[in-house]
C-alpha positions in Angstrom: 34.2 2.0 13.4 33.3 -1.0 15.4 35.4 -4.1 15.2 33.8 -7.5 14.9 35.2 -10.6 16.5 35.0 -14.2 15.4 36.0 -17.4 17.0 36.3 -20.8 15.3 37.3 -24.1 16.9 38.6 -27.0 14.7 38.8 -30.5 16.0 40.7 -33.3 14.3 40.5 -37.0 15.0 41.1 -40.3 13.3 38.9 -43.1 12.3 41.4 -46.0 12.5 42.3 -46.3 15.3 39.3 -44.3 16.4 40.5 -41.3 18.3 38.1 -38.3 18.4 39.3 -34.9 19.2 43.0 -35.6 19.0 43.9 -32.0 18.0 42.2 -28.8 18.8 42.8 -25.5 16.9 41.2 -22.3 18.0 41.1 -19.4 15.5 40.3 -16.0 16.7 40.2 -12.8 14.8 39.0 -9.2 14.6 37.9 -7.3 11.6 37.4 -3.6 11.1 35.4 -1.9 8.4 38.5 0.1 7.3 42.2 -0.3 8.0 43.4 3.2 7.1 42.0 6.6 8.1 43.0 10.1 7.2 42.6 13.2 9.4 41.4 15.8 8.5 39.2 14.1 5.8 39.7 16.8 3.2 42.0 19.8 2.4 41.2 23.2 1.1 43.5 26.1 0.0 41.5 29.3 -0.1 43.6 31.5 -2.5 47.1 30.9 -3.6 49.3 32.8 -6.1 49.5 31.3 -9.6 53.1 30.0 -10.2 54.0 31.0 -6.6 55.7 29.0 -3.9 54.0 25.6 -3.4 51.9 25.7 -0.2 52.0 22.5 1.9 49.3 21.1 4.2 49.8 17.9 6.3 47.3 15.2 7.2 47.7 12.2 9.4 47.5 8.7 8.0 46.5 6.1 10.7 46.6 2.3 10.6 44.0 0.7 12.8 45.2 -2.8 12.0 47.2 -5.0 14.4 49.8 -5.4 11.6 52.1 -3.0 9.8 50.7 -1.9 6.5 52.6 -0.7 3.3 50.6 2.0 1.6 51.0 3.7 -1.8 50.0 7.3 -2.2 49.2 8.9 -5.6 47.0 11.6 -7.2 43.9 10.3 -9.0 44.9 12.4 -12.1 48.6 13.1 -11.8 49.2 14.7 -15.2 48.8 18.4 -15.1 47.5 18.5 -11.5 48.6 21.4 -9.4 48.4 19.0 -6.4 51.1 16.6 -5.3 51.4 14.2 -2.4 54.3 12.6 -0.7 55.3 10.6 2.3 58.9 10.3 3.5 60.1 13.3 1.5 59.6 12.2 -2.1 58.6 8.5 -2.0 55.1 7.4 -2.8 55.1 4.4 -0.4 55.5 4.0 3.3 55.1 1.4 6.0 52.7 2.4 8.7 53.3 0.5 12.0 50.5 -1.5 13.6 48.1 0.9 15.4 50.4 3.7 14.3 50.3 6.8 12.1 52.5 8.9 9.7 52.2 12.4 8.3 51.3 12.9 4.7 52.2 16.2 3.0 50.1 17.6 0.1 51.3 20.5 -2.0 49.3 23.0 -4.0 51.0 25.1 -6.7 48.4 26.5 -9.1 49.4 27.2 -12.7 46.3 29.1 -13.6 43.6 31.2 -12.0 40.4 29.5 -10.8 39.1 26.7 -8.6 40.8 23.2 -9.0 39.8 20.0 -7.3 41.6 16.7 -7.0 41.9 13.5 -5.1 44.7 11.8 -3.3 44.4 8.0 -3.4 45.8 5.8 -0.7 46.0 2.1 -1.5 47.2 -0.8 0.5 49.9 -2.9 -1.0 48.6 -5.2 -3.8 45.2 -3.5 -3.7 43.6 -2.3 -7.0 41.2 0.2 -5.4 42.0 2.9 -2.8 41.5 2.1 0.8 40.8 5.8 1.5 40.6 9.0 -0.6 41.5 12.5 0.4 39.5 15.2 -1.5 41.6 18.4 -2.2 40.5 21.8 -3.5 42.3 25.0 -4.1 41.8 28.4 -5.8 44.6 30.0 -7.9 44.7 33.7 -8.3 46.8 36.3 -10.0 48.2 39.1 -7.9 48.4 42.5 -9.6 50.1 45.0 -7.4 50.1 48.6 -8.5 50.7 51.9 -6.8 53.6 53.1 -4.8 52.3 55.9 -2.6 49.5 58.4 -2.2 48.0 60.2 -5.1 45.1 62.6 -5.6 43.0 62.3 -8.7 39.8 63.7 -10.0 38.5 67.2 -10.6 37.7 67.8 -6.9 41.3 67.6 -5.7 42.7 69.6 -8.6 40.2 72.4 -8.1 40.8 72.5 -4.3 44.6 72.8 -4.9 44.1 75.6 -7.4 41.8 77.4 -5.1 44.2 77.2 -2.1 47.0 78.5 -4.3 44.9 81.5 -5.4 43.8 82.2 -1.8 47.5 82.2 -0.7 48.5 84.6 -3.5 45.5 86.9 -2.7 46.5 87.0 1.0 50.1 88.0 0.1 48.9 90.7 -2.2 46.6 92.2 0.5 49.5 92.4 3.0 51.6 94.4 0.6 48.9 97.0 0.0 
């Protein structure tokens, strides 16, 4: 992101009495393509338990402006989304200092199995469109734990156990004779 600079000089004078260039004003500014940035640019949760503990991931929101900026954070589709975003604990707005950064926490708590996508929107104060968006994706899964130890099943293991028992009985019988 390359900043662009501009310089403008204003000169004021009077016609009567004629005085040219009485007041000079010099305006200088820098513009950037984007004020806010987010790192990493997207988040992905591989597999999380359905209705389990919400899993948090953190990104860094950076302000490249020379002035502090108030930003508002929200989900693009907040109703029914397993994703939630917050800054400062539970608030949805924060002031980012000039040339500074703040952490942004995104939570994923799936309520059904399967892949889910969403988008965290980060807007500057009084803006109608997001300055930056953060794509989020996660997979919910059901865990079905069964078992509790070792077991032997199938015809092969039962046959082997029966054969060993008969062999043991046969060897005891031969010793007695």
